[in-house]
N, C-alpha and C positions, 0 to 999 in steps of 0.2 A: 503494500500500499505507500502511495506517495501522497504526501499532503503538498499541494500545488505551492510551488517556491514562492509565488507573488503573495499568497496567504502569510506564509512563514515570514516574508520580508516585512509585510504590513504591519506585523506584530513585533517587530524589531530584531528579526533573526538577522544573523551575520555569516558569510562564508568563509571557510578558510582552506587553504591548500597545505596537503601534507606530502611529504616524500615518503617512498618505501621505509617499513621499519619504525615509523614514529608512532607515539601512544596519543590516542585522542583522550582516553582516560585510563587511570591506573587502578587496580585492584586496591581496596580500601579506602580510596577517595568517596567523598559525598558527591552524590548525583546533582548537580545544578542546572543541567541543560537536556533538552531534547536534541538528538543527533541525527540527521537524515543525510544518506550518502547521494551526492549528485553525480560523482564518477569514481572508478577505481574499486579494489576490493579491500575489505577489512575483515581480521580475524578476531573472534573472542577468544581468548586463552588465558591460561594460567601456567605459571612455572613451578615444580616442585622444588624442595630444599637442595636437590642435585643439580638444578638449572634446566630440568627436563621439561619441554614443552608439551602442554595438553591443549589442544584446539577443541572448543566447544561447538563453534560454529564458525562459517565463512559467510560473509555477506557482501552484495555488491549494489550497484547503482539502483536507485529506487527503494532501498530498503533502510530501515531505521536500526539504530543500536542501542542497547540499554534502556529503553523507553519503560520496561516493567518495573525497574529499580525506582523510577521517578515515584511511583504510588506507595512506597513504603519508605520509612524513616530509616533506611539501612545503607552502609557504604557498598560499592560495587563489589561482587565476589570475583570478579574478573577483569582483564584488561582489554581494551579495544586497541588492535594494533593494527597499523597499515601493511597490506602486502604489496600494493602497487602504490603509484601516484595516486592520490585521491584529493577530491573536493568534497567538503563535508559543510553542510549547513547546520548551525546551531541557533536553538532559541531557548531563552531562559526559562527555567522551570515554571515560574509564576504565569509567564505569558502562555505557554504552553497549556497549562489547567484553564487559563481565561478561555483560550481558543476551543477547548473542549467543552467549557461550560456554555459557550455561544451555540454549539453545534452539535445536537445529539446525533447526528449522522456520523460525523467525524469520531465522536466518542464510540459508537458501535463499530467502526472501522478499526479503530485502536483497539478495542477489545477483541476482534477478531484477528489481529496481528499477534497480540499476546498470547491468545488461545492457540495459535498455530504454532508458535514458539514452545509453549508446554506440551503439545502434541508431538512436536520434535524431540524434545528431550526424553519424554516417555518411550518412544520408539527406539531411540539410541540407548536408552538404560537397559531395554530389554535385550538388544543386541550385545551389548558390551558384557552383560552377565553371561553370556554363552562363553564357553571355553573354545569353542570351534571357530577359528579364524574366517572360514568360509560364510559361517551363519553371520559373523559380525559385518564382514565387506557386502554380503548380499543384502543385509537389512539397510546398510546405509544407501546402497544404490537403489534398492526399492522404494526407499523413501524419496529420494532425490528424483526418481522417474514419475513418482506418483503425482506430480504436478504437470506431467505431459500428457497431451492427449493421444498421441501415438504410443499403444501397449506393445506394439509387435517386437518380438525380439531383436537385439541389436540397433533398435531404432533411436536410442539414447545415447548421447555421447557425455561420458561423465566429466563433469567440470573441474576435477579436481586432479592434482599431482598424486602419485603413490604415497609420497611423504605426508601430504594432507589426508589421503584416506586413512594412513597408518596412525595418526594422530588423532582423528576423530572417532576411530575405533578401539583406541589404546593398544593397538600392536607395534611391535618394532617395524621398521621399515623393511628389514629383510624378509621378515615373516609375510608382509603385505604383498611384496613382490613375488614370492614363491607362491602364495596362496592365489594370485591373480593368475599367474601361468598355469597353475593347476586348474582353475576355473575356465580357463580359454580350452585345456584339453577336454574338459568335461562339457564343453559346448554351452555353458553358462553365460559367456561373453565372448567378445572378439577383440583382439588388439590390431589396431591399424597403426603402423608407426609407434609413436608414444601415446596413441589416443585409444582409449577403452570404450567400446561400444556395448551396451548392455540392452 
């Protein structure tokens, strides 16, 4: 869901450009803004005490990040880190809530976005609880493909790198690569060049 940029600007929003590997917000910070991606890709992640990254989600143009945390008085439980060059629009929290109060339709749309995010988390939790790496990776690809109208085999190009897929499913990269190759042998997916067709 995209809130029209003109509406955000009319409420006092500003846009900011980021380079790759910059933080839009950090784990532990208080949420003070609604963020919407104009261009580029952002990952929501955490780093454990050993510095190992765990990616929770990857977001692109037209999506918002961290909006659900605005509704509770808690700090961010994750980082928002850019993957590519990004342009992000931000609106102060108070102005965002004023906008929602003025538009019941927009309020419902934001509720839908938050519900989609919760649905994604439940699906991913189910998959990550499996010890089988094929189940984890297939669950991720099933979820991503669920938004496409074409459900035929190999019609969906997975928009993630193998490293991103590994991080999203809690696997090490080598296990993800081996499993993807085995899934190709079992006709679950096709590999064309570096692209995965599911």
